[in-house]
Each structure stands twice: as structure tokens, then as C-alpha cells.
VEXDREN-2710 file (C-alpha; in Angstrom, 1 decimal):
% VEXDREN-2710
k/r/px/py/pz
1/MET/117.7/119.5/106.0
2/TYR/116.1/118.6/102.7
3/ALA/112.4/117.7/102.7
4/THR/109.4/117.4/100.4
5/VAL/107.5/120.5/99.5
6/MET/104.5/120.6/97.1
7/HIS/104.4/123.9/95.2
8/GLY/101.3/123.1/93.2
9/PRO/99.6/120.3/91.1
10/GLY/102.3/118.0/89.8
11/ASP/105.1/120.2/91.3
12/VAL/106.8/118.3/94.1
13/ARG/110.3/119.2/95.1
14/ASN/113.0/117.9/97.5
15/GLU/114.4/121.2/98.8
16/ARG/116.2/122.7/101.7
17/VAL/113.9/123.7/104.7
18/GLU/114.5/124.7/108.3
19/ASP/115.2/121.9/110.7
20/PRO/112.2/121.3/113.0
21/THR/112.4/122.6/116.5
22/ILE/110.3/122.4/119.7
23/LEU/107.6/125.0/119.5
24/LYS/105.3/123.9/122.3
25/PRO/106.2/122.1/125.5
26/THR/104.1/119.1/124.4
27/ASP/106.1/118.6/121.2
28/ALA/108.7/115.9/120.3
29/ILE/111.3/115.8/117.5
30/ILE/111.9/112.5/115.9
31/LYS/114.5/111.2/113.5
32/LEU/112.6/109.3/110.9
33/SER/113.6/105.7/110.1
34/ALA/111.6/105.9/106.9
35/THR/108.6/107.8/105.4
36/CYS/106.3/107.4/102.5
37/ILE/103.8/108.9/100.1
38/CYS/100.1/108.4/100.8
39/GLY/97.3/108.0/98.3
40/SER/95.7/111.1/99.9
41/ASP/98.7/113.1/98.9
42/LEU/97.7/112.5/95.3
43/TRP/94.5/114.7/95.6
44/PRO/96.5/118.0/95.8
45/TYR/99.1/116.5/93.4
46/ARG/96.3/116.1/90.8
47/GLY/94.8/119.5/91.5
48/LEU/91.7/118.0/93.1
49/GLN/92.3/119.5/96.5
50/PRO/93.2/123.2/96.9
51/GLN/96.3/124.3/98.8
52/ASP/97.4/127.7/100.0
53/GLY/100.9/128.1/98.8
54/PRO/103.8/125.6/99.1
55/THR/103.1/122.8/101.5
56/HIS/105.4/120.6/103.5
57/MET/104.3/117.1/102.8
58/GLY/104.1/113.8/104.7
59/HIS/102.0/112.5/107.5
60/GLU/103.1/108.8/107.9
61/TYR/106.1/108.3/110.1
62/CYS/108.1/106.2/112.5
63/GLY/111.5/106.7/114.0
64/VAL/113.6/107.5/117.1
65/VAL/112.8/110.4/119.5
66/VAL/115.7/112.9/119.7
67/GLU/114.1/115.7/121.8
68/VAL/111.0/116.3/123.8
69/GLY/109.3/119.4/125.2
70/SER/109.2/120.2/128.9
71/GLU/105.7/118.9/129.4
72/VAL/106.2/115.5/127.7
73/ARG/106.0/112.8/130.3
74/THR/105.6/109.4/128.6
75/ILE/107.8/109.7/125.6
76/LYS/111.6/109.8/126.0
77/PRO/114.6/110.4/123.7
78/GLY/116.0/107.1/122.4
79/GLN/112.6/105.4/122.1
80/PHE/111.4/104.0/118.7
81/VAL/107.9/105.4/118.1
82/VAL/105.0/105.3/115.7
83/GLY/102.4/108.1/115.4
84/SER/99.2/108.8/113.6
85/PHE/98.4/111.4/110.9
86/CYS/95.8/112.7/113.4
87/LEU/97.5/114.3/116.4
88/SER/95.6/113.9/119.6
89/ASP/95.9/114.4/123.4
90/ASN/94.4/110.9/124.0
91/THR/92.7/112.3/127.1
92/CYS/89.6/114.2/125.9
93/PRO/86.1/112.6/126.0
94/HIS/86.3/111.8/122.2
95/CYS/89.7/110.2/122.6
96/ARG/88.6/108.1/125.6
97/TYR/85.6/107.0/123.5
98/GLY/88.1/105.7/120.9
99/PHE/87.8/108.5/118.4
100/GLN/91.2/110.2/118.7
101/SER/90.8/111.5/115.1
102/SER/88.1/113.8/116.5
103/CYS/90.1/114.9/119.5
104/VAL/89.1/118.4/120.8
105/SER/92.8/119.3/120.4
106/ARG/93.2/117.6/117.1
107/GLU/95.8/118.7/114.6
108/PHE/96.9/117.0/111.4
109/MET/100.5/115.8/110.9
110/THR/102.6/117.5/108.2
111/GLY/106.2/117.6/107.2
112/ALA/107.0/114.0/107.7
113/GLN/108.5/113.4/104.2
114/ALA/111.8/114.5/105.7
115/PRO/114.7/113.2/107.8
116/TYR/113.4/114.9/111.0
117/ALA/109.8/115.9/112.0
118/ARG/108.1/117.8/114.8
119/VAL/105.2/115.8/116.4
120/PRO/102.8/118.0/118.5
121/LEU/100.8/116.4/121.4
122/ALA/103.6/113.8/121.6
123/ASP/102.3/112.0/124.8
124/GLY/98.9/111.4/123.2
125/THR/100.0/110.7/119.7
126/LEU/103.1/108.6/119.8
127/VAL/103.3/105.0/120.8
128/ALA/106.7/103.6/121.8
129/SER/107.7/100.0/121.0
130/ASP/109.2/97.8/123.6
131/GLU/112.1/97.0/121.4
132/MET/114.2/98.7/118.7
133/PRO/113.0/97.2/115.3
134/ASP/115.7/96.0/112.9
135/ALA/115.9/97.4/109.4
136/ASP/113.7/94.7/107.9
137/MET/110.9/95.5/110.3
138/ILE/110.8/99.3/109.5
139/PRO/108.5/99.1/106.5
140/HIS/106.0/97.1/108.5
141/MET/106.1/99.5/111.4
142/LEU/105.7/102.5/109.0
143/ALA/102.6/100.9/107.5
144/THR/100.9/100.9/110.9
145/SER/101.1/104.7/111.0
146/ASP/98.3/105.3/108.5
147/VAL/97.3/102.8/105.8
148/LEU/97.1/99.7/108.1
149/GLY/95.4/101.7/110.8
150/THR/93.0/103.2/108.3
151/GLY/92.3/99.8/106.7
152/TRP/91.8/98.3/110.2
153/TYR/89.3/101.1/111.1
154/GLY/87.5/100.4/107.8
155/ALA/87.1/96.8/108.8
156/VAL/86.0/97.7/112.4
157/ALA/83.6/100.4/111.1
158/ALA/82.2/97.8/108.7
159/ASN/81.5/95.5/111.6
160/VAL/83.6/92.7/110.2
161/ARG/82.8/89.5/112.2
162/GLU/84.0/86.0/112.5
163/GLY/82.8/84.0/109.5
164/GLY/81.2/87.0/107.8
165/THR/81.3/88.0/104.1
166/VAL/83.3/91.1/103.4
167/VAL/83.6/93.2/100.2
168/VAL/86.5/95.6/99.8
169/VAL/86.0/98.4/97.3
170/GLY/89.4/99.8/96.2
171/ASP/92.7/98.1/95.6
172/GLY/95.0/100.9/96.7
173/ALA/97.1/100.6/99.9
174/VAL/94.2/101.2/102.2
175/GLY/92.0/98.8/100.5
176/LEU/94.7/96.1/100.6
177/MET/95.1/96.8/104.3
178/GLY/91.4/96.5/104.7
179/VAL/91.7/93.0/103.2
180/MET/94.4/92.2/105.8
181/ALA/92.4/93.5/108.6
182/ALA/89.3/91.6/107.6
183/ASN/91.3/88.4/107.5
184/GLN/92.8/89.1/110.9
185/LEU/89.4/89.8/112.3
186/GLY/88.2/86.4/111.2
187/ALA/86.1/87.1/108.1
188/GLY/85.1/83.8/106.4
189/ARG/84.9/85.3/102.9
190/ILE/86.7/88.4/101.6
191/ILE/85.9/89.6/98.1
192/ALA/88.3/92.2/96.8
193/MET/87.3/94.4/93.9
194/SER/90.4/94.8/91.7
195/ARG/91.4/94.7/88.0
196/HIS/95.1/95.1/88.5
197/GLU/97.1/91.8/88.6
198/THR/99.8/93.0/91.0
199/ARG/97.2/94.4/93.4
200/SER/95.0/91.4/93.1
201/ASN/97.9/89.0/93.9
202/LEU/98.7/91.0/97.0
203/ALA/95.1/91.0/98.0
204/ARG/95.1/87.2/97.8
205/GLU/98.3/87.1/99.8
206/PHE/96.7/89.3/102.5
207/GLY/93.6/87.0/102.7
208/ALA/91.2/87.7/99.8
209/THR/89.3/84.6/98.9
210/GLU/87.9/86.0/95.6
211/ILE/88.6/88.8/93.2
212/VAL/86.0/90.8/91.2
213/GLU/87.3/92.7/88.3
214/GLU/84.0/94.3/87.1
215/ARG/83.1/97.8/88.2
216/GLY/79.9/99.9/88.5
217/GLU/76.6/98.0/87.9
218/ASP/78.5/95.0/86.5
219/GLY/80.6/94.8/89.7
220/ILE/77.5/95.0/91.8
221/GLY/75.8/92.3/89.8
222/ARG/78.8/90.0/90.0
223/ILE/78.9/90.3/93.8
224/MET/75.2/89.8/94.1
225/ASP/75.6/86.6/92.0
226/LEU/78.4/85.4/94.2
227/THR/76.3/86.0/97.4
228/ASP/73.1/84.4/96.0
229/GLY/71.5/87.8/95.8
230/VAL/72.0/88.5/99.5
231/GLY/75.0/90.9/99.4
232/ALA/77.8/91.4/101.9
233/ASP/77.6/91.6/105.6
234/SER/80.4/94.2/105.7
235/VAL/81.8/96.5/103.0
236/ILE/85.0/98.5/103.2
237/GLU/84.9/101.6/100.9
238/ALA/88.5/102.7/100.4
239/VAL/88.4/105.1/97.5
240/GLY/86.1/108.1/98.2
241/MET/84.5/108.6/94.8
242/GLU/80.9/108.6/93.8
243/GLN/81.2/105.3/91.9
244/SER/83.0/103.5/94.6
245/MET/80.4/104.6/97.2
246/GLN/77.6/103.5/95.0
247/GLN/79.3/100.1/94.6
248/ALA/79.6/99.8/98.3
249/MET/76.0/100.6/98.9
250/GLY/75.0/98.4/96.0
251/VAL/76.6/95.3/97.4
252/CYS/75.8/95.8/101.1
253/ARG/72.9/93.7/102.4
254/PRO/70.1/95.2/104.4
255/GLY/71.3/95.5/108.0
256/GLY/74.9/95.3/106.8
257/SER/77.6/97.8/107.5
258/ILE/79.7/100.1/105.3
259/GLY/83.0/101.4/106.7
260/TYR/84.0/104.3/104.5
261/VAL/87.6/105.5/104.8
262/GLY/88.3/106.9/101.4
263/VAL/88.3/110.7/101.6
264/PRO/85.1/111.7/99.8
265/HIS/85.4/113.7/96.6
266/GLY/82.1/114.5/94.8
267/VAL/80.1/112.0/96.8
268/ASN/76.4/112.7/97.3
269/PHE/73.6/110.7/98.9
270/ASP/69.9/110.5/98.3
271/GLY/67.8/110.5/101.5
272/GLN/65.3/108.0/100.1
273/GLN/68.1/105.7/99.1
274/LEU/69.7/105.8/102.5
275/PHE/66.3/105.2/104.2
276/PHE/65.2/102.2/102.3
277/ARG/68.6/100.4/102.0
278/GLN/68.8/100.0/105.8
279/GLN/72.6/100.0/105.9
280/ARG/74.8/101.1/108.8
281/MET/77.5/103.6/107.8
282/LEU/80.5/104.6/109.8
283/GLY/83.7/106.2/108.6
284/GLY/85.8/109.3/108.4
285/PRO/89.4/110.0/109.4
286/ALA/90.7/106.8/111.1
287/PRO/91.4/106.9/114.8
288/VAL/94.7/105.1/114.2
289/ARG/95.9/105.8/117.7
290/ARG/93.2/103.5/119.1
291/PHE/94.6/100.6/117.1
292/LEU/98.4/101.3/117.2
293/PRO/99.4/99.3/120.3
294/ASP/97.7/96.2/118.9
295/LEU/99.0/96.7/115.4
296/ILE/102.6/97.3/116.5
297/ASP/102.4/94.1/118.7
298/ARG/101.1/92.1/115.7
299/VAL/103.9/93.3/113.5
300/LEU/106.6/92.7/116.1
301/GLN/105.3/89.2/116.7
302/GLY/105.4/88.5/113.0
303/LYS/101.7/87.9/112.7
304/ILE/101.3/90.4/109.8
305/GLN/103.6/92.0/107.3
306/PRO/101.8/95.1/106.1
307/GLY/105.0/96.6/104.7
308/LYS/104.6/94.4/101.6
309/VAL/102.3/97.1/100.4
310/PHE/105.4/99.2/99.6
311/ASP/106.3/98.1/96.1
312/LEU/108.6/101.0/95.3
313/THR/111.4/102.3/97.4
314/LEU/113.3/105.5/96.5
315/PRO/115.7/107.9/98.2
316/ILE/113.8/111.0/99.3
317/ALA/115.7/113.1/96.8
318/GLU/113.7/111.2/94.1
319/VAL/110.4/111.9/95.8
320/ALA/109.0/113.5/92.6
321/GLU/109.3/110.2/90.8
322/GLY/107.6/108.5/93.7
323/TYR/104.5/110.7/93.3
324/LYS/104.5/110.3/89.6
325/ALA/104.7/106.5/89.9
326/MET/101.7/106.4/92.2
327/ASP/99.8/108.9/90.2
328/GLU/100.3/106.7/87.1
329/ARG/99.5/103.5/89.1
330/ARG/102.9/102.1/88.4
331/ALA/103.3/101.8/92.2
332/ILE/100.8/100.9/95.0
333/LYS/102.8/102.8/97.6
334/THR/106.2/104.4/97.6
335/MET/108.5/104.3/100.6
336/LEU/111.1/107.0/100.9
337/LYS/114.6/106.4/102.4
338/VAL/115.7/109.4/104.4
339/GLU/119.1/110.7/105.2
340/GLU/120.3/113.8/107.1
END
């Protein structure tokens, strides 16, 4: 089959690779209905994250099971499934506590920008839907695999509550999903920080009540003005840079909560600052598996349409253009159509 391989910064190719096979009795093979490019894929693409040789790309996926290993019990061929980028057994103490992304057997999904993919720990990782989604539903189901689940975790980690004030730092796909999650969780006011019209418009469609274009100290000042000097009850940090984290801490009220789901790059903290700000902080890789059953149900019931975050769709053969478009911010998120 042909799949996506990153050979180095800026060098993404659609090239022939070996078909995936069952390597462990807990594996499953799925035929992908669609796949996509993640914002985190741009870190190695930009040379900001080291890689050891050519890498098979892709960790967001949904599709139909075609084969399972001998020890797989709950997942069966013919089922439509969605899985997380964190592979988990869903039985260890951390999984049972709701943090499948810290599973003692944790692996990270790779190789999903392809027509077929091997999914380790299939019973614990994959969630089957009760029905076979139609073609129009596929983008929404795909979004639950990572960006919606991650945005949702950001909102939960930020302790979003009914009627509360929420600030979302970052207008990429995860930030926009954080807006959607905050809205679904009943926030009374959602302030999205964005200076890009297309993204701002989508943020409003997903539930943002206000948009703040300023960044840095100006952005902090603007939000403090909007909240009468109090700050936000909950802040979702969805970027992972020093400036974005400083903005998140700068707008969070004492006793408020920051959910940080942007992979940190160059972020440092001062102990005195942390001590005197009195802000709760929870984040890290999202335990998407915790939320998948609920998110899949919301999608199938038509309560949410997270697939609207895909504003560019390309055949997987044109994956290099998909990376370039996201790198240049010409696209929020690229969905890839797959063929055998």
C-alpha cells in the first residue's frame, strides 16, 4: 500500500510501504475510512522535534475492522471503530482512574496516514459504534479520535462549569474543539483568542461568545478588562509555547483552573509565580479513550459536528500539500481521503 512517511523536516512523501499485519495477539487491523494531519505533526515537519530516520506518520483514525489477533475479545471484524492516539489496555489502575494516556502498557499510535493500520491493544483502545456511519458522518467521527477528545480533556482539566467564564488560548483545531467542549459543558461565557477571521468565525459557530485578537500582555489586559479585572474561571491552553502559557496564566483568576493540552516546547515556570498565582493546572496527553463513548454518541445523535474543523480535504497522494497548507496556516486541519 501507499502511506505517509516523513523523511525529515519539510520532506513528507506518499510512498509504498509494507501492508500492516498482526504482530501481537492483542492487535487489530483496520481499513481506514479517512485519516488526517494533526497540528502536532507539524513539530517534526518544522524541525522542532527530532526524529530518528524516516517515520510512518498518522495517529488519528477511524474505520472498519478487517482482522483481529487471537486474544482480542470485544472488537470484531466488520465493526466501525474509533481509536485514540494513546494506545491503552483500559484495565490498569491508571486506566481505571480515567487516565488511559498514562496506561502502564501505553504505546503511541503511528502509521495511520494510510489505507490500513495496525492498532495494538485493540480491546482497550478501540470503541465500536452501534451503527455504520454514512459518508457524511465520517469527518465528525474522525475528529473524535484526537482533536475533539483533546479539546474536551482541556475543558475538563480546566474545570469548565455550568455558567462559568472560559478563555481558550489557541485557534488551531484543538483550541476550536476546546470551544465546542466548553459550550457543551455549559459555560456561560467563552472567550476565544484568535486573530484569523476563518478560525474566529468557526469559534463563534462552535459557541464562542467573544473574540480577542490581541496577544501577549495586550491580550491579557483585554481579557482582564472584559472580566472586570477578575480573570477567567477556566482557561484552555492549546498551543504549547511560552507565550501561550504565559497568556493562560495571566488571564486565569486565583483559584481558577488551566487545562494545558498543547505539547510544550520551550515552556518554563517560575516557582514563585506558580506559588502566588494560586491556579490549578492539569494537562498532558489527553485520555481520549475516557471520552470516546460519549463523544461518539453525541456525534451520532447530531448534537455536535466537530468535522467542520476539516477545512481542506485531499487525496492521501497529495499529503505533502496538506502538510504545507497547515504549516502556512492556509488550512486549519487537513483530512486525507484514503484508497487501497
